[in-house]
C-alpha positions in Angstrom: 1.1 -17.0 16.5 4.1 -18.7 14.8 2.1 -19.1 11.6 1.4 -15.3 11.5 5.1 -14.5 12.0 6.1 -16.9 9.2 3.4 -15.3 6.9 4.8 -11.8 7.5 8.4 -12.9 7.1 7.6 -14.6 3.8 5.2 -12.1 2.2 6.3 -8.6 3.4 9.7 -7.3 2.5 11.2 -3.9 3.1 10.1 -2.9 -0.4 6.5 -3.6 0.6 6.9 -1.5 3.7 8.4 1.3 1.6 5.5 1.1 -0.8 2.9 1.2 2.0 4.6 4.3 3.5 4.7 6.0 0.2 1.1 5.1 -0.4 0.0 6.6 2.9 2.0 9.8 2.4 0.7 10.3 -1.1 -2.9 9.5 -0.2 -2.9 11.9 2.7 -1.3 14.6 0.6 -4.1 14.1 -1.9 -6.6 14.3 0.9 -5.1 17.5 2.2 -5.1 19.2 -1.2 -8.5 18.2 -2.6 -10.1 15.2 -1.1 -11.3 16.8 2.2 -13.8 18.9 0.3 -15.2 16.0 -1.7 -18.6 14.4 -1.3 -17.2 10.9 -1.8 -17.1 8.9 1.4 -13.6 7.5 0.7 -12.1 11.0 0.0 -13.8 12.6 3.1 -12.0 10.5 5.7 -8.2 10.7 6.1 -8.3 7.3 7.8 -9.9 5.7 4.9 -7.5 7.4 2.5 -4.6 6.1 4.6 -6.0 2.5 4.3 -6.4 3.0 0.6 -2.8 4.2 0.4 -1.5 1.2 2.3 -3.3 -1.3 0.2 -2.4 0.4 -3.1 1.2 0.7 -2.1 1.4 -2.9 -1.1 -0.4 -4.2 -4.2 1.8 -2.1 -6.6 5.0 -3.2 -5.1 3.8 -6.8 -5.0 2.9 -6.7 -8.7 6.4 -5.3 -9.6 8.2 -7.9 -7.5 6.0 -10.7 -8.8 6.7 -9.8 -12.4 10.4 -9.5 -11.6 10.4 -13.0 -10.0 8.5 -14.4 -13.0 11.2 -13.0 -15.3 14.0 -14.5 -13.2 12.4 -18.0 -13.4 12.3 -17.9 -17.2 
């Protein structure tokens, strides 16, 4: 249990949480506007769209923070 807490403290910042929340909001807005009428399995389910938004938000923020950290090292 201690290892999991250390992992989250080390790898998830408030910017990651903000990115995940923004991803969920935007993906559910997309689902509401056009995705619910789609034949695509991902776009049909609001739960899958929320998971997609969380992962996309986390990855985008991590890429931005990773490139910023790389620039600071040089």
